[in-house]
LUMVO-356293 format. One line per 8 residues: number of its first residue (from 1); their letters; for each residue x, y, z of C-alpha. Coordinates in Angstrom, 3 decimals. Layout:
! residues N
NUM	A	X/Y/Z | ... $
***
This chain:
! residues 108
1	MALFSELN	0.000/0.000/0.000 | 1.436/3.323/-1.068 | 0.082/5.056/2.024 | 2.399/3.156/4.333 | 5.473/2.939/2.145 | 5.578/6.294/0.377 | 4.615/8.838/3.045 | 7.590/10.386/4.796 $
9	VDGFFLEY	6.238/10.077/8.334 | 7.367/8.285/11.481 | 4.027/6.699/12.250 | 0.344/6.315/11.609 | -2.588/6.954/13.966 | -5.326/4.536/12.920 | -8.867/4.222/14.291 | -9.846/0.661/15.120 $
17	DDDRSGGF	-12.592/1.183/17.688 | -15.485/-0.349/15.739 | -16.348/-2.782/12.945 | -16.431/0.058/10.401 | -12.681/0.390/10.848 | -12.010/-2.956/9.189 | -9.309/-5.489/9.925 | -5.603/-5.294/10.561 $
25	EPLRFVPP	-4.603/-6.948/7.277 | -3.414/-3.688/5.623 | -0.794/-3.376/8.364 | 1.250/-6.004/6.523 | 2.374/-3.160/4.240 | 3.861/-1.077/7.071 | 7.641/-0.938/6.515 | 10.147/-1.545/9.298 $
33	GKMVVLGL	10.762/1.480/11.480 | 7.319/3.078/11.096 | 5.093/3.106/14.174 | 1.401/2.239/14.146 | -0.755/3.741/16.869 | -3.821/1.553/17.272 | -6.836/3.663/18.239 | -8.654/0.789/19.934 $
41	VTTKRGEL	-10.247/2.750/22.773 | -13.314/4.700/21.705 | -13.992/8.267/22.761 | -17.600/8.000/21.588 | -18.898/6.221/24.706 | -17.988/6.329/28.367 | -18.046/2.580/29.005 | -14.601/1.108/29.442 $
49	EDPDVLKR	-13.317/-1.497/27.045 | -12.380/-4.915/28.382 | -8.581/-4.939/28.847 | -8.375/-8.564/27.688 | -10.193/-7.689/24.465 | -7.743/-4.827/23.865 | -4.801/-7.175/24.429 | -6.253/-9.729/22.007 $
57	RIEQAAKF	-6.735/-7.032/19.373 | -3.124/-5.906/19.812 | -2.046/-9.540/19.380 | -4.115/-9.724/16.193 | -2.453/-6.578/14.830 | 0.963/-8.014/15.749 | 0.360/-10.800/13.222 | 0.789/-8.173/10.503 $
65	VPLDQLCL	3.368/-5.771/11.956 | 5.900/-6.438/14.746 | 4.705/-5.687/18.276 | 7.572/-3.235/18.816 | 6.117/-1.059/16.036 | 2.691/-0.888/17.700 | 1.264/1.535/20.247 | -2.149/1.950/21.892 $
73	SPQCGFSS	-4.273/5.100/22.087 | -7.820/6.428/21.994 | -9.281/6.352/18.495 | -9.671/10.127/18.462 | -9.567/13.107/20.754 | -12.103/13.459/23.522 | -13.658/16.438/21.788 | -13.674/15.519/18.140 $
81	TVEGNVLR	-16.582/17.843/17.311 | -17.473/21.373/18.355 | -20.058/19.948/20.739 | -17.565/17.462/22.145 | -18.214/13.832/22.888 | -20.654/12.695/25.547 | -18.084/11.658/28.128 | -17.561/12.990/31.603 $
89	YDQEVAKL	-14.104/14.012/32.762 | -13.838/10.971/35.059 | -14.669/8.680/32.123 | -11.939/10.290/30.029 | -9.443/9.793/32.857 | -10.538/6.161/33.290 | -10.011/5.495/29.574 | -6.515/6.997/29.671 $
97	ELIVRVAH	-5.677/4.966/32.781 | -6.929/1.833/31.001 | -4.644/2.567/28.053 | -1.650/2.959/30.368 | -2.438/-0.320/32.197 | -2.893/-2.304/28.992 | 0.231/-0.777/27.428 | 2.225/-1.682/30.529 $
105	DVWG	0.929/-5.265/30.411 | 1.718/-5.630/26.696 | 4.993/-3.732/26.361 | 6.274/-3.651/29.935 $
***
């Protein structure tokens, strides 16, 4: 895929928080040295994702690009529209804490 191999960037921020996002198969085209930030945690809803599901999804992505080229993040900012998303501050903090915990478990 030209997107991954021809753009002169260090990494890609990709949304993978719902079925619309598709699968991880295109990641097989990511060249060595480029980072892929997996936006697995949604900012559209306040409910927390299951950490085990996040870890499994990271493992699935690692079948296409090495784990040391992967990162975890929210799929978008917490205020991706003028109106903002319907999350309370404590929910935003909980999602960020979840990301840190999962990242620590996966990458140490």
